[in-house]
Every structure is written in C-alpha cells, then in structure tokens.
ZAZA-488359 format. One record per atom (N, C-alpha, C): residue number from 0; residue in three letters; x, y, z. Coordinates in nm, 2 decimals, decimal comma. Last residue first. Layout:
BEGIN
+-----+------+--------+--------+--------+
! pos ! code !      X !      Y !      Z !
+-----+------+--------+--------+--------+
! NUM !  ALA !      X !      Y !      Z !
...
+-----+------+--------+--------+--------+
end
This chain:
BEGIN
+-----+------+--------+--------+--------+
! pos ! code !      X !      Y !      Z !
+-----+------+--------+--------+--------+
!  78 !  ARG !   0,25 !  -0,78 !   0,74 !
!  78 !  ARG !   0,32 !  -0,67 !   0,80 !
!  78 !  ARG !   0,33 !  -0,70 !   0,95 !
!  77 !  LYS !   0,31 !  -1,06 !   0,52 !
!  77 !  LYS !   0,23 !  -1,00 !   0,63 !
!  77 !  LYS !   0,31 !  -0,89 !   0,70 !
!  76 !  LYS !   0,34 !  -1,07 !   0,18 !
!  76 !  LYS !   0,40 !  -1,06 !   0,30 !
!  76 !  LYS !   0,31 !  -0,99 !   0,41 !
!  75 !  LYS !   0,12 !  -1,27 !  -0,02 !
!  75 !  LYS !   0,16 !  -1,13 !   0,02 !
!  75 !  LYS !   0,23 !  -1,15 !   0,16 !
!  74 !  ARG !   0,00 !  -1,50 !  -0,08 !
!  74 !  ARG !   0,14 !  -1,50 !  -0,08 !
!  74 !  ARG !   0,20 !  -1,37 !  -0,03 !
!  73 !  ALA !  -0,27 !  -1,45 !  -0,10 !
!  73 !  ALA !  -0,23 !  -1,53 !   0,01 !
!  73 !  ALA !  -0,08 !  -1,53 !   0,02 !
!  72 !  TRP !  -0,27 !  -1,29 !  -0,34 !
!  72 !  TRP !  -0,31 !  -1,23 !  -0,21 !
!  72 !  TRP !  -0,26 !  -1,31 !  -0,09 !
!  71 !  ALA !  -0,20 !  -1,48 !  -0,52 !
!  71 !  ALA !  -0,12 !  -1,36 !  -0,50 !
!  71 !  ALA !  -0,15 !  -1,30 !  -0,37 !
!  70 !  VAL !  -0,42 !  -1,65 !  -0,50 !
!  70 !  VAL !  -0,29 !  -1,70 !  -0,47 !
!  70 !  VAL !  -0,20 !  -1,58 !  -0,44 !
!  69 !  ALA !  -0,63 !  -1,48 !  -0,59 !
!  69 !  ALA !  -0,63 !  -1,53 !  -0,46 !
!  69 !  ALA !  -0,49 !  -1,58 !  -0,41 !
!  68 !  GLU !  -0,55 !  -1,43 !  -0,86 !
!  68 !  GLU !  -0,55 !  -1,32 !  -0,76 !
!  68 !  GLU !  -0,55 !  -1,37 !  -0,62 !
!  67 !  THR !  -0,58 !  -1,69 !  -0,96 !
!  67 !  THR !  -0,45 !  -1,62 !  -0,96 !
!  67 !  THR !  -0,44 !  -1,51 !  -0,86 !
!  66 !  VAL !  -0,85 !  -1,72 !  -0,93 !
!  66 !  VAL !  -0,76 !  -1,81 !  -0,86 !
!  66 !  VAL !  -0,62 !  -1,74 !  -0,85 !
!  65 !  ASN !  -0,95 !  -1,53 !  -1,10 !
!  65 !  ASN !  -0,98 !  -1,52 !  -0,96 !
!  65 !  ASN !  -0,89 !  -1,60 !  -0,88 !
!  64 !  HIS !  -0,85 !  -1,63 !  -1,35 !
!  64 !  HIS !  -0,81 !  -1,50 !  -1,30 !
!  64 !  HIS !  -0,83 !  -1,48 !  -1,15 !
!  63 !  GLU !  -1,01 !  -1,86 !  -1,38 !
!  63 !  GLU !  -0,86 !  -1,87 !  -1,36 !
!  63 !  GLU !  -0,80 !  -1,74 !  -1,30 !
!  62 !  THR !  -1,32 !  -1,78 !  -1,21 !
!  62 !  THR !  -1,23 !  -1,80 !  -1,32 !
!  62 !  THR !  -1,09 !  -1,82 !  -1,28 !
!  61 !  LEU !  -1,63 !  -1,85 !  -1,07 !
!  61 !  LEU !  -1,49 !  -1,83 !  -1,05 !
!  61 !  LEU !  -1,41 !  -1,86 !  -1,17 !
!  60 !  GLY !  -1,90 !  -1,91 !  -1,05 !
!  60 !  GLY !  -1,86 !  -1,80 !  -1,14 !
!  60 !  GLY !  -1,71 !  -1,77 !  -1,13 !
!  59 !  LEU !  -2,00 !  -2,11 !  -0,90 !
!  59 !  LEU !  -1,97 !  -1,99 !  -0,83 !
!  59 !  LEU !  -1,93 !  -1,88 !  -0,92 !
!  58 !  LYS !  -2,00 !  -2,31 !  -1,10 !
!  58 !  LYS !  -2,13 !  -2,27 !  -1,04 !
!  58 !  LYS !  -2,12 !  -2,13 !  -0,97 !
!  57 !  GLU !  -1,72 !  -2,34 !  -1,13 !
!  57 !  GLU !  -1,81 !  -2,29 !  -1,24 !
!  57 !  GLU !  -1,94 !  -2,24 !  -1,19 !
!  56 !  MET !  -1,65 !  -2,45 !  -0,89 !
!  56 !  MET !  -1,60 !  -2,32 !  -0,93 !
!  56 !  MET !  -1,68 !  -2,25 !  -1,04 !
!  55 !  LYS !  -1,79 !  -2,69 !  -0,90 !
!  55 !  LYS !  -1,83 !  -2,59 !  -0,80 !
!  55 !  LYS !  -1,78 !  -2,46 !  -0,84 !
!  54 !  GLU !  -1,64 !  -2,81 !  -1,11 !
!  54 !  GLU !  -1,79 !  -2,79 !  -1,13 !
!  54 !  GLU !  -1,84 !  -2,68 !  -1,03 !
!  53 !  ARG !  -1,39 !  -2,83 !  -1,00 !
!  53 !  ARG !  -1,41 !  -2,74 !  -1,12 !
!  53 !  ARG !  -1,56 !  -2,71 !  -1,14 !
!  52 !  LEU !  -1,45 !  -3,01 !  -0,79 !
!  52 !  LEU !  -1,40 !  -2,88 !  -0,76 !
!  52 !  LEU !  -1,42 !  -2,78 !  -0,88 !
!  51 !  GLY !  -1,52 !  -3,24 !  -0,94 !
!  51 !  GLY !  -1,62 !  -3,17 !  -0,85 !
!  51 !  GLY !  -1,58 !  -3,03 !  -0,82 !
!  50 !  ALA !  -1,27 !  -3,29 !  -1,06 !
!  50 !  ALA !  -1,39 !  -3,26 !  -1,15 !
!  50 !  ALA !  -1,50 !  -3,19 !  -1,06 !
!  49 !  LEU !  -1,11 !  -3,35 !  -0,85 !
!  49 !  LEU !  -1,08 !  -3,23 !  -0,92 !
!  49 !  LEU !  -1,21 !  -3,19 !  -1,01 !
!  48 !  GLY !  -1,31 !  -3,50 !  -0,58 !
!  48 !  GLY !  -1,20 !  -3,49 !  -0,68 !
!  48 !  GLY !  -1,20 !  -3,35 !  -0,75 !
!  47 !  ALA !  -1,46 !  -3,61 !  -0,39 !
!  47 !  ALA !  -1,53 !  -3,56 !  -0,51 !
!  47 !  ALA !  -1,43 !  -3,53 !  -0,62 !
!  46 !  ARG !  -1,34 !  -3,66 !  -0,15 !
!  46 !  ARG !  -1,32 !  -3,76 !  -0,26 !
!  46 !  ARG !  -1,39 !  -3,72 !  -0,39 !
!  45 !  ALA !  -1,43 !  -3,47 !   0,02 !
!  45 !  ALA !  -1,30 !  -3,45 !  -0,04 !
!  45 !  ALA !  -1,28 !  -3,54 !  -0,16 !
!  44 !  PRO !  -1,78 !  -3,40 !  -0,01 !
!  44 !  PRO !  -1,67 !  -3,48 !   0,03 !
!  44 !  PRO !  -1,54 !  -3,46 !  -0,05 !
!  43 !  THR !  -1,93 !  -3,09 !   0,05 !
!  43 !  THR !  -1,89 !  -3,18 !  -0,06 !
!  43 !  THR !  -1,77 !  -3,26 !  -0,01 !
!  42 !  ILE !  -2,20 !  -2,99 !   0,23 !
!  42 !  ILE !  -2,06 !  -3,02 !   0,24 !
!  42 !  ILE !  -2,03 !  -3,12 !   0,13 !
!  41 !  THR !  -2,43 !  -2,74 !   0,20 !
!  41 !  THR !  -2,40 !  -2,88 !   0,16 !
!  41 !  THR !  -2,25 !  -2,90 !   0,15 !
!  40 !  VAL !  -2,60 !  -2,55 !   0,44 !
!  40 !  VAL !  -2,48 !  -2,56 !   0,35 !
!  40 !  VAL !  -2,47 !  -2,71 !   0,32 !
!  39 !  PRO !  -2,87 !  -2,32 !   0,51 !
!  39 !  PRO !  -2,82 !  -2,46 !   0,50 !
!  39 !  PRO !  -2,70 !  -2,47 !   0,40 !
!  38 !  ALA !  -2,82 !  -2,03 !   0,69 !
!  38 !  ALA !  -2,85 !  -2,08 !   0,56 !
!  38 !  ALA !  -2,79 !  -2,22 !   0,55 !
!  37 !  LEU !  -2,93 !  -1,80 !   0,93 !
!  37 !  LEU !  -2,88 !  -1,93 !   0,91 !
!  37 !  LEU !  -2,92 !  -1,98 !   0,77 !
!  36 !  ILE !  -2,87 !  -1,48 !   1,06 !
!  36 !  ILE !  -2,92 !  -1,56 !   0,95 !
!  36 !  ILE !  -2,85 !  -1,69 !   0,94 !
!  35 !  ILE !  -2,96 !  -1,27 !   1,31 !
!  35 !  ILE !  -2,88 !  -1,38 !   1,28 !
!  35 !  ILE !  -2,94 !  -1,46 !   1,17 !
!  34 !  ARG !  -2,99 !  -0,92 !   1,27 !
!  34 !  ARG !  -3,05 !  -1,05 !   1,28 !
!  34 !  ARG !  -2,95 !  -1,15 !   1,25 !
!  33 !  GLY !  -2,89 !  -0,66 !   1,22 !
!  33 !  GLY !  -2,92 !  -0,70 !   1,36 !
!  33 !  GLY !  -2,99 !  -0,83 !   1,38 !
!  32 !  GLY !  -2,85 !  -0,67 !   0,94 !
!  32 !  GLY !  -2,95 !  -0,58 !   1,00 !
!  32 !  GLY !  -2,99 !  -0,62 !   1,14 !
!  31 !  GLU !  -2,72 !  -0,99 !   0,96 !
!  31 !  GLU !  -2,77 !  -0,89 !   0,86 !
!  31 !  GLU !  -2,88 !  -0,80 !   0,93 !
!  30 !  VAL !  -2,47 !  -1,22 !   1,00 !
!  30 !  VAL !  -2,55 !  -1,12 !   1,07 !
!  30 !  VAL !  -2,59 !  -1,02 !   0,97 !
!  29 !  SER !  -2,46 !  -1,58 !   0,95 !
!  29 !  SER !  -2,42 !  -1,44 !   0,92 !
!  29 !  SER !  -2,51 !  -1,35 !   1,00 !
!  28 !  VAL !  -2,36 !  -1,91 !   0,90 !
!  28 !  VAL !  -2,42 !  -1,82 !   1,00 !
!  28 !  VAL !  -2,37 !  -1,68 !   0,96 !
!  27 !  ASP !  -2,45 !  -2,20 !   0,74 !
!  27 !  ASP !  -2,37 !  -2,08 !   0,73 !
!  27 !  ASP !  -2,44 !  -1,98 !   0,82 !
!  26 !  PHE !  -2,49 !  -2,52 !   0,88 !
!  26 !  PHE !  -2,55 !  -2,40 !   0,84 !
!  26 !  PHE !  -2,45 !  -2,29 !   0,84 !
!  25 !  TYR !  -2,52 !  -2,88 !   0,85 !
!  25 !  TYR !  -2,44 !  -2,76 !   0,86 !
!  25 !  TYR !  -2,51 !  -2,64 !   0,81 !
!  24 !  ASP !  -2,70 !  -3,07 !   0,79 !
!  24 !  ASP !  -2,64 !  -3,08 !   0,92 !
!  24 !  ASP !  -2,55 !  -2,96 !   0,95 !
!  23 !  ALA !  -2,99 !  -3,14 !   0,62 !
!  23 !  ALA !  -2,89 !  -3,03 !   0,64 !
!  23 !  ALA !  -2,84 !  -3,04 !   0,78 !
!  22 !  GLY !  -3,18 !  -3,33 !   0,59 !
!  22 !  GLY !  -3,05 !  -3,36 !   0,54 !
!  22 !  GLY !  -2,95 !  -3,25 !   0,57 !
!  21 !  PRO !  -3,45 !  -3,10 !   0,56 !
!  21 !  PRO !  -3,41 !  -3,24 !   0,57 !
!  21 !  PRO !  -3,27 !  -3,26 !   0,52 !
!  20 !  PHE !  -3,56 !  -2,84 !   0,67 !
!  20 !  PHE !  -3,43 !  -2,86 !   0,60 !
!  20 !  PHE !  -3,38 !  -3,00 !   0,62 !
!  19 !  SER !  -3,78 !  -2,84 !   0,82 !
!  19 !  SER !  -3,79 !  -2,77 !   0,69 !
!  19 !  SER !  -3,67 !  -2,79 !   0,61 !
!  18 !  SER !  -3,70 !  -2,94 !   1,06 !
!  18 !  SER !  -3,77 !  -3,03 !   0,97 !
!  18 !  SER !  -3,79 !  -2,97 !   0,83 !
!  17 !  VAL !  -3,61 !  -2,71 !   1,20 !
!  17 !  VAL !  -3,51 !  -2,81 !   1,14 !
!  17 !  VAL !  -3,58 !  -2,90 !   1,04 !
!  16 !  ILE !  -3,85 !  -2,60 !   1,28 !
!  16 !  ILE !  -3,77 !  -2,53 !   1,19 !
!  16 !  ILE !  -3,67 !  -2,63 !   1,12 !
!  15 !  GLY !  -3,96 !  -2,79 !   1,46 !
!  15 !  GLY !  -4,04 !  -2,74 !   1,34 !
!  15 !  GLY !  -3,96 !  -2,67 !   1,24 !
!  14 !  LYS !  -3,76 !  -2,81 !   1,65 !
!  14 !  LYS !  -3,78 !  -2,92 !   1,56 !
!  14 !  LYS !  -3,86 !  -2,88 !   1,44 !
!  13 !  PRO !  -3,55 !  -2,53 !   1,70 !
!  13 !  PRO !  -3,68 !  -2,60 !   1,72 !
!  13 !  PRO !  -3,70 !  -2,70 !   1,61 !
!  12 !  LEU !  -3,20 !  -2,56 !   1,78 !
!  12 !  LEU !  -3,31 !  -2,51 !   1,68 !
!  12 !  LEU !  -3,43 !  -2,59 !   1,71 !
!  11 !  THR !  -3,02 !  -2,44 !   2,04 !
!  11 !  THR !  -3,09 !  -2,56 !   1,99 !
!  11 !  THR !  -3,21 !  -2,51 !   1,90 !
!  10 !  LEU !  -2,71 !  -2,29 !   2,05 !
!  10 !  LEU !  -2,85 !  -2,28 !   2,03 !
!  10 !  LEU !  -2,91 !  -2,41 !   1,99 !
!   9 !  GLN !  -2,44 !  -2,20 !   2,28 !
!   9 !  GLN !  -2,50 !  -2,29 !   2,18 !
!   9 !  GLN !  -2,65 !  -2,26 !   2,17 !
!   8 !  ASN !  -2,28 !  -2,08 !   2,47 !
!   8 !  ASN !  -2,32 !  -2,01 !   2,35 !
!   8 !  ASN !  -2,37 !  -2,10 !   2,24 !
!   7 !  LYS !  -2,28 !  -2,21 !   2,71 !
!   7 !  LYS !  -2,17 !  -2,24 !   2,62 !
!   7 !  LYS !  -2,19 !  -2,18 !   2,48 !
!   6 !  SER !  -2,51 !  -2,16 !   2,83 !
!   6 !  SER !  -2,39 !  -2,09 !   2,89 !
!   6 !  SER !  -2,27 !  -2,11 !   2,80 !
!   5 !  THR !  -2,74 !  -2,13 !   2,54 !
!   5 !  THR !  -2,68 !  -2,19 !   2,66 !
!   5 !  THR !  -2,56 !  -2,11 !   2,71 !
!   4 !  LYS !  -3,01 !  -1,95 !   2,42 !
!   4 !  LYS !  -2,87 !  -1,96 !   2,42 !
!   4 !  LYS !  -2,82 !  -2,02 !   2,55 !
!   3 !  LYS !  -3,32 !  -2,08 !   2,30 !
!   3 !  LYS !  -3,24 !  -2,03 !   2,41 !
!   3 !  LYS !  -3,09 !  -2,05 !   2,39 !
!   2 !  ALA !  -3,56 !  -1,99 !   2,07 !
!   2 !  ALA !  -3,44 !  -2,07 !   2,09 !
!   2 !  ALA !  -3,36 !  -2,00 !   2,20 !
!   1 !  LEU !  -3,91 !  -1,98 !   1,98 !
!   1 !  LEU !  -3,79 !  -1,93 !   2,06 !
!   1 !  LEU !  -3,68 !  -2,04 !   2,06 !
!   0 !  MET !  -4,11 !  -1,89 !   1,71 !
!   0 !  MET !  -4,05 !  -1,99 !   1,79 !
!   0 !  MET !  -3,93 !  -1,93 !   1,86 !
+-----+------+--------+--------+--------+
end
C-alpha cells in the first residue's frame, strides 16, 4: 500500500493498515535500516496515579537506581 507525504510532512495511513490497530490513536515513530517504523502506543491518563506509574516502571524493568541516575543526569550543569 502507498501513503503520500503532504506539503506539511503529514502521512495518511491506509484504512486497511489502520484497521489492524483498533483503538490506537498514537504511534511511536523510529527509523531502522532506512525504513520508517510505526508502533502503536497506549497513552496512560494522568489520573492513573502513583500506583499506575509504579506498575509501568515495573513492566519496563526500571528500578530505584535507574531513577536516581536519571535525576542526577537531569541535574547536571549544561555546558
């Protein structure tokens, strides 16, 4: 199937492709080996709270150590 890029750099995905991902409104976009890869993403509402955040971190395999490293990285002085 073909998808044409518009003058505003937008793509319209063919209905046959989109119907394979019911309920997916957002896609993660990456480039691998000269190809554009789209992967459906589920957005978790902010109201999911701390319990939802902890569950997501556990699914991703993130630990307290990862969080500490991320905070230290974010607080580094920019050059």
